[in-house]
C-alpha positions as protocol buffer text, in pm:
chain_id: "A"
residue {
  index: 1
  type: MET
  ca { x: 14151 y: 17196 z: 10286 }
}
residue {
  index: 2
  type: THR
  ca { x: 14089 y: 17365 z: 10622 }
}
residue {
  index: 3
  type: SER
  ca { x: 13764 y: 17531 z: 10726 }
}
residue {
  index: 4
  type: VAL
  ca { x: 13929 y: 17869 z: 10668 }
}
residue {
  index: 5
  type: ASP
  ca { x: 14022 y: 17761 z: 10315 }
}
residue {
  index: 6
  type: ASN
  ca { x: 13661 y: 17654 z: 10256 }
}
residue {
  index: 7
  type: VAL
  ca { x: 13533 y: 17994 z: 10363 }
}
residue {
  index: 8
  type: ASN
  ca { x: 13788 y: 18174 z: 10146 }
}
residue {
  index: 9
  type: ALA
  ca { x: 13707 y: 17954 z: 9843 }
}
residue {
  index: 10
  type: ARG
  ca { x: 13338 y: 18030 z: 9888 }
}
residue {
  index: 11
  type: ARG
  ca { x: 13414 y: 18401 z: 9923 }
}
residue {
  index: 12
  type: ILE
  ca { x: 13613 y: 18397 z: 9596 }
}
residue {
  index: 13
  type: ASP
  ca { x: 13331 y: 18214 z: 9416 }
}
residue {
  index: 14
  type: ILE
  ca { x: 13080 y: 18473 z: 9537 }
}
residue {
  index: 15
  type: ASP
  ca { x: 13306 y: 18763 z: 9447 }
}
residue {
  index: 16
  type: ASN
  ca { x: 13342 y: 18625 z: 9096 }
}
residue {
  index: 17
  type: ASP
  ca { x: 12975 y: 18711 z: 9039 }
}
residue {
  index: 18
  type: LEU
  ca { x: 13058 y: 19082 z: 9074 }
}
residue {
  index: 19
  type: ASP
  ca { x: 13306 y: 19324 z: 8927 }
}
residue {
  index: 20
  type: ARG
  ca { x: 13476 y: 19605 z: 9119 }
}
residue {
  index: 21
  type: ASP
  ca { x: 13171 y: 19828 z: 9079 }
}
residue {
  index: 22
  type: GLY
  ca { x: 12943 y: 19564 z: 9226 }
}
residue {
  index: 23
  type: GLN
  ca { x: 12784 y: 19486 z: 8889 }
}
residue {
  index: 24
  type: LEU
  ca { x: 12695 y: 19130 z: 8792 }
}
residue {
  index: 25
  type: HIS
  ca { x: 12938 y: 19012 z: 8523 }
}
residue {
  index: 26
  type: GLU
  ca { x: 12876 y: 18636 z: 8542 }
}
residue {
  index: 27
  type: PRO
  ca { x: 12509 y: 18602 z: 8443 }
}
residue {
  index: 28
  type: TRP
  ca { x: 12459 y: 18245 z: 8569 }
}
residue {
  index: 29
  type: VAL
  ca { x: 12088 y: 18310 z: 8619 }
}
residue {
  index: 30
  type: PHE
  ca { x: 12040 y: 18401 z: 8252 }
}
residue {
  index: 31
  type: LEU
  ca { x: 12253 y: 18106 z: 8141 }
}
residue {
  index: 32
  type: THR
  ca { x: 12024 y: 17884 z: 8348 }
}
residue {
  index: 33
  type: MET
  ca { x: 11723 y: 18035 z: 8174 }
}
residue {
  index: 34
  type: LEU
  ca { x: 11875 y: 17978 z: 7829 }
}
residue {
  index: 35
  type: ASP
  ca { x: 11953 y: 17619 z: 7921 }
}
residue {
  index: 36
  type: GLN
  ca { x: 11593 y: 17567 z: 8036 }
}
residue {
  index: 37
  type: MET
  ca { x: 11454 y: 17724 z: 7717 }
}
residue {
  index: 38
  type: SER
  ca { x: 11663 y: 17488 z: 7505 }
}
residue {
  index: 39
  type: THR
  ca { x: 11494 y: 17182 z: 7654 }
}
residue {
  index: 40
  type: SER
  ca { x: 11150 y: 17292 z: 7774 }
}
residue {
  index: 41
  type: GLU
  ca { x: 10923 y: 17588 z: 7840 }
}
residue {
  index: 42
  type: ILE
  ca { x: 10990 y: 17841 z: 8114 }
}
residue {
  index: 43
  type: ASN
  ca { x: 10741 y: 17771 z: 8392 }
}
residue {
  index: 44
  type: ILE
  ca { x: 10701 y: 17763 z: 8769 }
}
residue {
  index: 45
  type: GLY
  ca { x: 10952 y: 17479 z: 8789 }
}
residue {
  index: 46
  type: PHE
  ca { x: 11220 y: 17715 z: 8656 }
}
residue {
  index: 47
  type: ILE
  ca { x: 11171 y: 17943 z: 8958 }
}
residue {
  index: 48
  type: TYR
  ca { x: 11241 y: 17655 z: 9196 }
}
residue {
  index: 49
  type: SER
  ca { x: 11545 y: 17558 z: 8987 }
}
residue {
  index: 50
  type: VAL
  ca { x: 11689 y: 17909 z: 9024 }
}
residue {
  index: 51
  type: ILE
  ca { x: 11625 y: 17907 z: 9400 }
}
residue {
  index: 52
  type: ASP
  ca { x: 11801 y: 17570 z: 9428 }
}
residue {
  index: 53
  type: LEU
  ca { x: 12104 y: 17696 z: 9230 }
}
residue {
  index: 54
  type: LEU
  ca { x: 12116 y: 18012 z: 9439 }
}
residue {
  index: 55
  type: ALA
  ca { x: 12112 y: 17807 z: 9760 }
}
residue {
  index: 56
  type: ARG
  ca { x: 12390 y: 17578 z: 9640 }
}
residue {
  index: 57
  type: ARG
  ca { x: 12602 y: 17864 z: 9507 }
}
residue {
  index: 58
  type: TYR
  ca { x: 12586 y: 18059 z: 9835 }
}
residue {
  index: 59
  type: GLU
  ca { x: 12545 y: 17762 z: 10071 }
}
residue {
  index: 60
  type: LEU
  ca { x: 12209 y: 17886 z: 10194 }
}
residue {
  index: 61
  type: LYS
  ca { x: 12004 y: 17706 z: 10455 }
}
residue {
  index: 62
  type: ASP
  ca { x: 11683 y: 17856 z: 10322 }
}
residue {
  index: 63
  type: ALA
  ca { x: 11566 y: 18096 z: 10051 }
}
residue {
  index: 64
  type: VAL
  ca { x: 11233 y: 18245 z: 9945 }
}
residue {
  index: 65
  type: VAL
  ca { x: 11146 y: 18443 z: 9632 }
}
residue {
  index: 66
  type: VAL
  ca { x: 10843 y: 18669 z: 9674 }
}
residue {
  index: 67
  type: LEU
  ca { x: 10677 y: 18793 z: 9354 }
}
residue {
  index: 68
  type: ARG
  ca { x: 10367 y: 18993 z: 9275 }
}
residue {
  index: 69
  type: ASP
  ca { x: 10110 y: 18950 z: 8999 }
}
residue {
  index: 70
  type: GLU
  ca { x: 9820 y: 19188 z: 8930 }
}
residue {
  index: 71
  type: ALA
  ca { x: 9565 y: 18907 z: 8907 }
}
residue {
  index: 72
  type: LEU
  ca { x: 9700 y: 18662 z: 9168 }
}
residue {
  index: 73
  type: GLY
  ca { x: 9853 y: 18904 z: 9416 }
}
residue {
  index: 74
  type: THR
  ca { x: 10162 y: 18806 z: 9614 }
}
residue {
  index: 75
  type: GLN
  ca { x: 10317 y: 18468 z: 9531 }
}
residue {
  index: 76
  type: ALA
  ca { x: 10598 y: 18310 z: 9735 }
}
residue {
  index: 77
  type: PHE
  ca { x: 10833 y: 18029 z: 9629 }
}
residue {
  index: 78
  type: ARG
  ca { x: 11052 y: 17858 z: 9889 }
}
residue {
  index: 79
  type: LEU
  ca { x: 11360 y: 17640 z: 9859 }
}
residue {
  index: 80
  type: GLY
  ca { x: 11261 y: 17274 z: 9826 }
}
residue {
  index: 81
  type: GLN
  ca { x: 10902 y: 17377 z: 9742 }
}
residue {
  index: 82
  type: LYS
  ca { x: 10835 y: 17394 z: 10115 }
}
residue {
  index: 83
  type: SER
  ca { x: 10538 y: 17586 z: 10251 }
}
residue {
  index: 84
  type: LEU
  ca { x: 10589 y: 17920 z: 10421 }
}
residue {
  index: 85
  type: ASP
  ca { x: 10582 y: 17936 z: 10799 }
}
residue {
  index: 86
  type: GLY
  ca { x: 10701 y: 18162 z: 11077 }
}
residue {
  index: 87
  type: ASP
  ca { x: 11057 y: 18029 z: 11043 }
}
residue {
  index: 88
  type: SER
  ca { x: 11100 y: 18117 z: 10675 }
}
residue {
  index: 89
  type: PRO
  ca { x: 11327 y: 18409 z: 10575 }
}
residue {
  index: 90
  type: ALA
  ca { x: 11026 y: 18585 z: 10420 }
}
residue {
  index: 91
  type: SER
  ca { x: 10784 y: 18535 z: 10711 }
}
residue {
  index: 92
  type: GLU
  ca { x: 10744 y: 18910 z: 10751 }
}
residue {
  index: 93
  type: ALA
  ca { x: 10799 y: 19015 z: 10389 }
}
residue {
  index: 94
  type: THR
  ca { x: 10551 y: 19273 z: 10259 }
}
residue {
  index: 95
  type: SER
  ca { x: 10706 y: 19339 z: 9918 }
}
residue {
  index: 96
  type: PRO
  ca { x: 10866 y: 19136 z: 9635 }
}
residue {
  index: 97
  type: GLY
  ca { x: 11224 y: 19029 z: 9684 }
}
residue {
  index: 98
  type: VAL
  ca { x: 11468 y: 18745 z: 9751 }
}
residue {
  index: 99
  type: PHE
  ca { x: 11509 y: 18652 z: 10118 }
}
residue {
  index: 100
  type: CYS
  ca { x: 11793 y: 18426 z: 10228 }
}
residue {
  index: 101
  type: GLU
  ca { x: 11928 y: 18251 z: 10536 }
}
residue {
  index: 102
  type: PRO
  ca { x: 12202 y: 18341 z: 10598 }
}
residue {
  index: 103
  type: ASP
  ca { x: 12171 y: 18688 z: 10448 }
}
residue {
  index: 104
  type: CYS
  ca { x: 12492 y: 18669 z: 10241 }
}
residue {
  index: 105
  type: VAL
  ca { x: 12374 y: 18713 z: 9881 }
}
residue {
  index: 106
  type: PRO
  ca { x: 12475 y: 19049 z: 9722 }
}
residue {
  index: 107
  type: HIS
  ca { x: 12185 y: 19284 z: 9649 }
}
residue {
  index: 108
  type: VAL
  ca { x: 12262 y: 19296 z: 9277 }
}
residue {
  index: 109
  type: VAL
  ca { x: 12243 y: 18916 z: 9254 }
}
residue {
  index: 110
  type: ARG
  ca { x: 11915 y: 18911 z: 9446 }
}
residue {
  index: 111
  type: ASP
  ca { x: 11773 y: 19175 z: 9211 }
}
residue {
  index: 112
  type: VAL
  ca { x: 11867 y: 18968 z: 8907 }
}
residue {
  index: 113
  type: VAL
  ca { x: 11714 y: 18654 z: 9060 }
}
residue {
  index: 114
  type: ARG
  ca { x: 11392 y: 18837 z: 9143 }
}
residue {
  index: 115
  type: ASN
  ca { x: 11363 y: 18991 z: 8794 }
}
residue {
  index: 116
  type: VAL
  ca { x: 11426 y: 18662 z: 8615 }
}
residue {
  index: 117
  type: CYS
  ca { x: 11180 y: 18476 z: 8839 }
}
residue {
  index: 118
  type: GLN
  ca { x: 10921 y: 18749 z: 8781 }
}
residue {
  index: 119
  type: LEU
  ca { x: 10967 y: 18705 z: 8405 }
}
residue {
  index: 120
  type: ALA
  ca { x: 10924 y: 18327 z: 8442 }
}
residue {
  index: 121
  type: LEU
  ca { x: 10601 y: 18375 z: 8639 }
}
residue {
  index: 122
  type: THR
  ca { x: 10469 y: 18621 z: 8379 }
}
residue {
  index: 123
  type: LEU
  ca { x: 10547 y: 18381 z: 8093 }
}
residue {
  index: 124
  type: HIS
  ca { x: 10385 y: 18092 z: 8278 }
}
residue {
  index: 125
  type: LEU
  ca { x: 10066 y: 18286 z: 8347 }
}
residue {
  index: 126
  type: ALA
  ca { x: 10051 y: 18422 z: 7991 }
}
residue {
  index: 127
  type: ARG
  ca { x: 10081 y: 18070 z: 7850 }
}
residue {
  index: 128
  type: HIS
  ca { x: 9815 y: 17947 z: 8090 }
}
residue {
  index: 129
  type: SER
  ca { x: 9580 y: 18228 z: 7987 }
}
residue {
  index: 130
  type: ALA
  ca { x: 9632 y: 18151 z: 7618 }
}
residue {
  index: 131
  type: ASP
  ca { x: 9547 y: 17783 z: 7667 }
}
residue {
  index: 132
  type: HIS
  ca { x: 9265 y: 17802 z: 7922 }
}
residue {
  index: 133
  type: ASP
  ca { x: 8908 y: 17924 z: 7941 }
}
residue {
  index: 134
  type: PRO
  ca { x: 8907 y: 18219 z: 8182 }
}
residue {
  index: 135
  type: LEU
  ca { x: 8566 y: 18135 z: 8331 }
}
residue {
  index: 136
  type: THR
  ca { x: 8612 y: 17766 z: 8413 }
}
residue {
  index: 137
  type: ASN
  ca { x: 8994 y: 17746 z: 8419 }
}
residue {
  index: 138
  type: ILE
  ca { x: 8995 y: 17434 z: 8201 }
}
residue {
  index: 139
  type: ALA
  ca { x: 9140 y: 17410 z: 7850 }
}
residue {
  index: 140
  type: ASN
  ca { x: 8995 y: 17624 z: 7572 }
}
residue {
  index: 141
  type: ARG
  ca { x: 8907 y: 17508 z: 7220 }
}
residue {
  index: 142
  type: ARG
  ca { x: 9248 y: 17596 z: 7073 }
}
residue {
  index: 143
  type: SER
  ca { x: 9450 y: 17390 z: 7319 }
}
residue {
  index: 144
  type: PHE
  ca { x: 9193 y: 17107 z: 7317 }
}
residue {
  index: 145
  type: ASP
  ca { x: 9206 y: 17077 z: 6938 }
}
residue {
  index: 146
  type: ALA
  ca { x: 9585 y: 17047 z: 6960 }
}
residue {
  index: 147
  type: ALA
  ca { x: 9553 y: 16777 z: 7229 }
}
residue {
  index: 148
  type: LEU
  ca { x: 9299 y: 16588 z: 7017 }
}
residue {
  index: 149
  type: ARG
  ca { x: 9522 y: 16597 z: 6709 }
}
residue {
  index: 150
  type: ASN
  ca { x: 9811 y: 16462 z: 6914 }
}
residue {
  index: 151
  type: ALA
  ca { x: 9597 y: 16186 z: 7066 }
}
residue {
  index: 152
  type: ALA
  ca { x: 9467 y: 16089 z: 6721 }
}
residue {
  index: 153
  type: VAL
  ca { x: 9820 y: 16064 z: 6580 }
}
residue {
  index: 154
  type: GLN
  ca { x: 9927 y: 15838 z: 6869 }
}
residue {
  index: 155
  type: SER
  ca { x: 9614 y: 15626 z: 6828 }
}
residue {
  index: 156
  type: ALA
  ca { x: 9669 y: 15582 z: 6454 }
}
residue {
  index: 157
  type: ARG
  ca { x: 10037 y: 15499 z: 6498 }
}
residue {
  index: 158
  type: TYR
  ca { x: 10027 y: 15271 z: 6801 }
}
residue {
  index: 159
  type: GLY
  ca { x: 9664 y: 15167 z: 6828 }
}
residue {
  index: 160
  type: TRP
  ca { x: 9620 y: 15341 z: 7163 }
}
residue {
  index: 161
  type: ALA
  ca { x: 9252 y: 15384 z: 7244 }
}
residue {
  index: 162
  type: PHE
  ca { x: 9091 y: 15703 z: 7367 }
}
residue {
  index: 163
  type: THR
  ca { x: 8737 y: 15836 z: 7374 }
}
residue {
  index: 164
  type: LEU
  ca { x: 8625 y: 16183 z: 7273 }
}
residue {
  index: 165
  type: VAL
  ca { x: 8333 y: 16294 z: 7489 }
}
residue {
  index: 166
  type: LEU
  ca { x: 8118 y: 16592 z: 7389 }
}
residue {
  index: 167
  type: ILE
  ca { x: 7885 y: 16737 z: 7651 }
}
residue {
  index: 168
  type: ASP
  ca { x: 7600 y: 16983 z: 7609 }
}
residue {
  index: 169
  type: LEU
  ca { x: 7423 y: 17132 z: 7912 }
}
residue {
  index: 170
  type: ASP
  ca { x: 7049 y: 17071 z: 7887 }
}
residue {
  index: 171
  type: GLY
  ca { x: 6824 y: 17375 z: 7918 }
}
residue {
  index: 172
  type: PHE
  ca { x: 7110 y: 17606 z: 8005 }
}
residue {
  index: 173
  type: LYS
  ca { x: 6991 y: 17888 z: 7781 }
}
residue {
  index: 174
  type: ALA
  ca { x: 6652 y: 17896 z: 7955 }
}
residue {
  index: 175
  type: VAL
  ca { x: 6817 y: 17905 z: 8298 }
}
residue {
  index: 176
  type: ASN
  ca { x: 7054 y: 18176 z: 8182 }
}
residue {
  index: 177
  type: ASP
  ca { x: 6770 y: 18387 z: 8043 }
}
residue {
  index: 178
  type: LYS
  ca { x: 6554 y: 18341 z: 8353 }
}
residue {
  index: 179
  type: LEU
  ca { x: 6813 y: 18386 z: 8631 }
}
residue {
  index: 180
  type: GLY
  ca { x: 7066 y: 18609 z: 8456 }
}
residue {
  index: 181
  type: HIS
  ca { x: 7418 y: 18577 z: 8320 }
}
residue {
  index: 182
  type: ALA
  ca { x: 7584 y: 18599 z: 8663 }
}
residue {
  index: 183
  type: VAL
  ca { x: 7399 y: 18287 z: 8779 }
}
residue {
  index: 184
  type: GLY
  ca { x: 7473 y: 18122 z: 8444 }
}
residue {
  index: 185
  type: ASP
  ca { x: 7844 y: 18194 z: 8484 }
}
residue {
  index: 186
  type: ASP
  ca { x: 7839 y: 18040 z: 8833 }
}
residue {
  index: 187
  type: MET
  ca { x: 7677 y: 17729 z: 8690 }
}
residue {
  index: 188
  type: LEU
  ca { x: 7945 y: 17702 z: 8422 }
}
residue {
  index: 189
  type: ARG
  ca { x: 8218 y: 17740 z: 8684 }
}
residue {
  index: 190
  type: SER
  ca { x: 8057 y: 17467 z: 8892 }
}
residue {
  index: 191
  type: PHE
  ca { x: 8038 y: 17238 z: 8592 }
}
residue {
  index: 192
  type: GLY
  ca { x: 8402 y: 17306 z: 8507 }
}
residue {
  index: 193
  type: TRP
  ca { x: 8498 y: 17221 z: 8867 }
}
residue {
  index: 194
  type: ALA
  ca { x: 8299 y: 16897 z: 8850 }
}
residue {
  index: 195
  type: LEU
  ca { x: 8467 y: 16804 z: 8522 }
}
residue {
  index: 196
  type: ARG
  ca { x: 8814 y: 16850 z: 8672 }
}
residue {
  index: 197
  type: ARG
  ca { x: 8718 y: 16631 z: 8967 }
}
residue {
  index: 198
  type: SER
  ca { x: 8568 y: 16359 z: 8745 }
}
residue {
  index: 199
  type: VAL
  ca { x: 8864 y: 16292 z: 8515 }
}
residue {
  index: 200
  type: ARG
  ca { x: 9196 y: 16119 z: 8573 }
}
residue {
  index: 201
  type: SER
  ca { x: 9540 y: 16280 z: 8557 }
}
residue {
  index: 202
  type: GLY
  ca { x: 9597 y: 16180 z: 8193 }
}
residue {
  index: 203
  type: ASP
  ca { x: 9263 y: 16309 z: 8065 }
}
residue {
  index: 204
  type: THR
  ca { x: 9192 y: 16649 z: 7906 }
}
residue {
  index: 205
  type: THR
  ca { x: 8888 y: 16870 z: 7975 }
}
residue {
  index: 206
  type: ALA
  ca { x: 8785 y: 17181 z: 7784 }
}
residue {
  index: 207
  type: ARG
  ca { x: 8510 y: 17434 z: 7744 }
}
residue {
  index: 208
  type: MET
  ca { x: 8449 y: 17464 z: 7372 }
}
residue {
  index: 209
  type: GLY
  ca { x: 8226 y: 17768 z: 7404 }
}
residue {
  index: 210
  type: GLY
  ca { x: 7890 y: 17859 z: 7555 }
}
residue {
  index: 211
  type: ASP
  ca { x: 7751 y: 17551 z: 7732 }
}
residue {
  index: 212
  type: GLU
  ca { x: 7953 y: 17301 z: 7527 }
}
residue {
  index: 213
  type: PHE
  ca { x: 8235 y: 17097 z: 7680 }
}
residue {
  index: 214
  type: ALA
  ca { x: 8470 y: 16827 z: 7553 }
}
residue {
  index: 215
  type: ILE
  ca { x: 8687 y: 16563 z: 7717 }
}
residue {
  index: 216
  type: ILE
  ca { x: 8959 y: 16328 z: 7597 }
}
residue {
  index: 217
  type: LEU
  ca { x: 8952 y: 16012 z: 7809 }
}
residue {
  index: 218
  type: ALA
  ca { x: 9289 y: 15844 z: 7760 }
}
residue {
  index: 219
  type: ASN
  ca { x: 9301 y: 15465 z: 7733 }
}
residue {
  index: 220
  type: ALA
  ca { x: 8925 y: 15457 z: 7770 }
}
residue {
  index: 221
  type: GLU
  ca { x: 8640 y: 15274 z: 7603 }
}
residue {
  index: 222
  type: GLY
  ca { x: 8285 y: 15165 z: 7703 }
}
residue {
  index: 223
  type: THR
  ca { x: 8299 y: 15097 z: 8078 }
}
residue {
  index: 224
  type: GLU
  ca { x: 8552 y: 15372 z: 8149 }
}
residue {
  index: 225
  type: VAL
  ca { x: 8330 y: 15628 z: 7975 }
}
residue {
  index: 226
  type: LEU
  ca { x: 8028 y: 15514 z: 8177 }
}
residue {
  index: 227
  type: ALA
  ca { x: 8228 y: 15541 z: 8499 }
}
residue {
  index: 228
  type: PHE
  ca { x: 8329 y: 15897 z: 8408 }
}
residue {
  index: 229
  type: THR
  ca { x: 7970 y: 16011 z: 8347 }
}
residue {
  index: 230
  type: GLU
  ca { x: 7859 y: 15850 z: 8674 }
}
residue {
  index: 231
  type: ARG
  ca { x: 8131 y: 16035 z: 8866 }
}
residue {
  index: 232
  type: LEU
  ca { x: 8028 y: 16360 z: 8699 }
}
residue {
  index: 233
  type: ARG
  ca { x: 7659 y: 16317 z: 8780 }
}
residue {
  index: 234
  type: ALA
  ca { x: 7741 y: 16230 z: 9140 }
}
residue {
  index: 235
  type: LEU
  ca { x: 7935 y: 16555 z: 9179 }
}
residue {
  index: 236
  type: LEU
  ca { x: 7641 y: 16752 z: 9037 }
}
residue {
  index: 237
  type: VAL
  ca { x: 7378 y: 16598 z: 9264 }
}
residue {
  index: 238
  type: SER
  ca { x: 7357 y: 16921 z: 9465 }
}
residue {
  index: 239
  type: LEU
  ca { x: 7290 y: 17115 z: 9142 }
}
residue {
  index: 240
  type: PRO
  ca { x: 6976 y: 16950 z: 8998 }
}
residue {
  index: 241
  type: GLU
  ca { x: 6936 y: 17231 z: 8746 }
}
residue {
  index: 242
  type: LEU
  ca { x: 7263 y: 17119 z: 8583 }
}
residue {
  index: 243
  type: ASP
  ca { x: 7182 y: 16823 z: 8360 }
}
residue {
  index: 244
  type: PHE
  ca { x: 7367 y: 16729 z: 8044 }
}
residue {
  index: 245
  type: SER
  ca { x: 7369 y: 16513 z: 7733 }
}
residue {
  index: 246
  type: VAL
  ca { x: 7671 y: 16316 z: 7613 }
}
residue {
  index: 247
  type: GLY
  ca { x: 7797 y: 16202 z: 7275 }
}
residue {
  index: 248
  type: THR
  ca { x: 8107 y: 15989 z: 7233 }
}
residue {
  index: 249
  type: ALA
  ca { x: 8343 y: 15859 z: 6967 }
}
residue {
  index: 250
  type: THR
  ca { x: 8629 y: 15618 z: 7027 }
}
residue {
  index: 251
  type: SER
  ca { x: 8961 y: 15599 z: 6845 }
}
residue {
  index: 252
  type: PRO
  ca { x: 9070 y: 15387 z: 6668 }
}
residue {
  index: 253
  type: ALA
  ca { x: 8740 y: 15190 z: 6666 }
}
residue {
  index: 254
  type: ASP
  ca { x: 8529 y: 15472 z: 6515 }
}
residue {
  index: 255
  type: SER
  ca { x: 8804 y: 15669 z: 6340 }
}
residue {
  index: 256
  type: THR
  ca { x: 9150 y: 15813 z: 6390 }
}
residue {
  index: 257
  type: ASP
  ca { x: 9064 y: 16140 z: 6215 }
}
residue {
  index: 258
  type: PRO
  ca { x: 8989 y: 16425 z: 6460 }
}
residue {
  index: 259
  type: ALA
  ca { x: 8724 y: 16586 z: 6239 }
}
residue {
  index: 260
  type: GLU
  ca { x: 8545 y: 16254 z: 6191 }
}
residue {
  index: 261
  type: LEU
  ca { x: 8557 y: 16182 z: 6563 }
}
residue {
  index: 262
  type: TYR
  ca { x: 8396 y: 16521 z: 6626 }
}
residue {
  index: 263
  type: ARG
  ca { x: 8128 y: 16449 z: 6367 }
}
residue {
  index: 264
  type: ILE
  ca { x: 8044 y: 16108 z: 6513 }
}
residue {
  index: 265
  type: ALA
  ca { x: 8037 y: 16228 z: 6875 }
}
residue {
  index: 266
  type: ASP
  ca { x: 7827 y: 16532 z: 6781 }
}
residue {
  index: 267
  type: ALA
  ca { x: 7574 y: 16320 z: 6591 }
}
residue {
  index: 268
  type: ARG
  ca { x: 7541 y: 16080 z: 6884 }
}
residue {
  index: 269
  type: LEU
  ca { x: 7495 y: 16369 z: 7126 }
}
residue {
  index: 270
  type: TYR
  ca { x: 7212 y: 16523 z: 6925 }
}
residue {
  index: 271
  type: GLU
  ca { x: 7057 y: 16181 z: 6869 }
}
residue {
  index: 272
  type: LYS
  ca { x: 7022 y: 16149 z: 7247 }
}
residue {
  index: 273
  type: LYS
  ca { x: 6857 y: 16491 z: 7250 }
}
residue {
  index: 274
  type: GLY
  ca { x: 6615 y: 16371 z: 6987 }
}
residue {
  index: 275
  type: ILE
  ca { x: 6760 y: 16600 z: 6721 }
}
residue {
  index: 276
  type: VAL
  ca { x: 6860 y: 16456 z: 6384 }
}
residue {
  index: 277
  type: LEU
  ca { x: 7150 y: 16635 z: 6213 }
}
residue {
  index: 278
  type: ARG
  ca { x: 7126 y: 16663 z: 5835 }
}
């Protein structure tokens, strides 16, 4: 096939996306979304998948999808997950859209790509909001309980060890009452940040409510738990007013039942505080 034939074949393939009125009649973007939904959740990765398909379909050298979210502002996604720079097609973009190099993608196709990617971003952020504490941006109680149930099932079935860590901030209520809720919220954010920095990639952190936090340390017992608490205290050295008490329970050694693990860890936490639960 000659170079002219290649160009003509590509032109026919592009034209097949549109009917005579310029309307999209081959919804490959939506078919891609349905295929993604059949195997996994729609997330940020879907946006990059669509950009990659668009680039291959139209033989693009580069492509950027610019989206807008009320909370996050403008978000840009570039082919190959590359960072934006002065050479990107959207280097001077001020509004949402799909920007390509070369600029050969029909407007109707770009509109469909932008709308589908905007939907994917909205779904991703909505799912994140449902599963995360808005103040600390770590998991909330609902998603943590689900993670704990899953870890307990795996531990009971395969004998995999993990440790449930419950943390209670010491004297937080007094600090909150004395300095105000704004300062208290900043302290909680700082603690959430320190938690994220202290755990490994396979661990789970959550704010359970108020000044109570919980962590699942995967494949962790004794020494690993001690190492975690030491990392956490080291990160909080600049915040001496933030001290905490810890209670732990390990599966399968203590139990493989989530409720019992909670009970054991909670009792050990309050025992360290000098409070006996009855």
